[in-house]
N, C-alpha and C positions, 0 to 999 in steps of 0.2 A: 849715671854719673857722666859728666863731661870731662874729657881729658885734654891736657895741653899738647900732648904728642901721641903719635901712633903706638908707642911702646908702653903707654899708660903708666908713666913714671910720676906725673904730676897731675893731681886732680884740680880742675878749674872750678867746677860747681857740681852740685848734686840736686836733682829734682826729686822732691818728696811729695807723694800723694797725701793730702790732708783728709780729703773725703771724696767720695764718688757715689752719689745717690740721686735717684730721680732725674737723671739727665744732666746733673750739674756736677762737675769735677773741679776740685780746688787743689792747686799745686803750689808748693813753696820752692823757690830756688835759693839754695844755700851756698855760701862760699866755702873755701877749703877749711876754714876754722869754724864753720857752722853759723856764720853771720847771715842774716837775711838779706838777700839781694833783691828779691821781689816776689810777688804773688801773681799767679795766672789762674783765672777762672774761666772754664769753658761751659757754656750753657747750650745744650743741644737745641736745635730748631724745634719749634712748636711746643716748648716746655714753659710757656707762660710769658716770655719776653718778646716773642715775635716769630716771624716766619723763617728767619735765618739763624744759623749758629752764631752765638755771640761770644767773643773772646775779650776778657777784661784783664789788663795788665797794670800792675801798680808797683812802684818802687817806694821804699821808705822816704817820706818827705816829698814825694813827687805827685803830680796829678794822675788821676785815673785815666788810662788810655783804653778806649773801647773800639772794637772792630767787629764787623759782621762779615760772614763768609759770603762771597759773591755779591753781585749787584742785583737788585730786584729785576731790572730789565733783562739781564742775562738768564736769571732763573726762569722768568716767564718764557723767554725764547727756548730755553732748554726743555721745559715741560711741554711746550707747544710742539716742538719737533720730536720729542721722544717716541711717539707712535711711529713716526717715519724712520726712526733709527733702530727698529727692532732687529734688523739683520746685523747692524753694527754692535748692538748690545750683546746679542747672542755670540757673535764672533769674538768679542772682547772677553766674555765669560769663558769661552772655550780656549782662549789663548792663555796658556799656562806660563808665559814668560815671566821671569822674576822681575819684580818692581813694577809690573803692569797694574796701574790703578784705574783703569777704565779707558785709556787711550782716547779715541775720538768721542766716545760716549760719556766722558767724564763730566761731572757737574761743575758749575762755576766754583772756583776756589780762591780767587783773589780776596785779600783782606787788607783794608786800610784802617789803621787805628787813628782815632781822633782824640785830641786832648787840648782844651783851651784854645779852640780855633785853629790848631795846627795838626799836621799829620806826622807824628814822630816815628811811626813804624808802618811798613808796607810789605806784605807778602805777595809776591807775584808768582802765579802758577807756572808761567813760562820759566823754566830753569829751577823751579822750587827754591827761590831765593827770598830771604828776608832783608829788606833795606832799612837801615837805621838812619833816619833823616834828622834826628835830634842828637847832638853830641852828649847831652846829659843822660841818655839811656845807656845803662851799663851793658857792654857788649856781651857779658856772660848771661845776662837776662835774655838778650836777643838769641844767643846760641841755644839756650834752653827752650825758648819759645819756638824756634824753628824745628827743634827735635819733637816737641809736642804737636805742632801743627802737622808735620809730616806723619807722625804716628797715627793721628786721628784721621788723616786723609786716606789711609789704607782701607780696603773693604773689611778687613777684620782687625780687631785690636784686642789683645789679651783674650782671644777666643770668643769675643762678643761683638756683635754688629754695632757700629757706631751710629 
């Protein structure tokens, strides 16, 4: 649930898992009265649609917004440099600091959603922020999306590796 205030007096939206099977997870974002705000589909990398994790976001009556985690060039650089970063990876794994998701050894995470030749949404890994570039995108859908992207960015999610 997404709350309007820190005291959890007013619910803004609820994220409901519709299905999660075979590397594909489908979520619905519902408003306070149960109305559909949007749908988010996450397709894990190497599950039939490509080398990168695919995030698809739709609003009722709106275009499908599709984004891929990271850029191909940065994934190539990351995989190429990974053998040289063994010490960094080991140090990162041994560092038990809360909120540590990989530090310097973290894989590319930037996501740019495209729809009809535009970029309505953009997740920037620096600062873990989601930017809504299109005014027609419901901010509640953006808030739910950032919560989902951040939760899948962690090394563990619901006790299972992502």
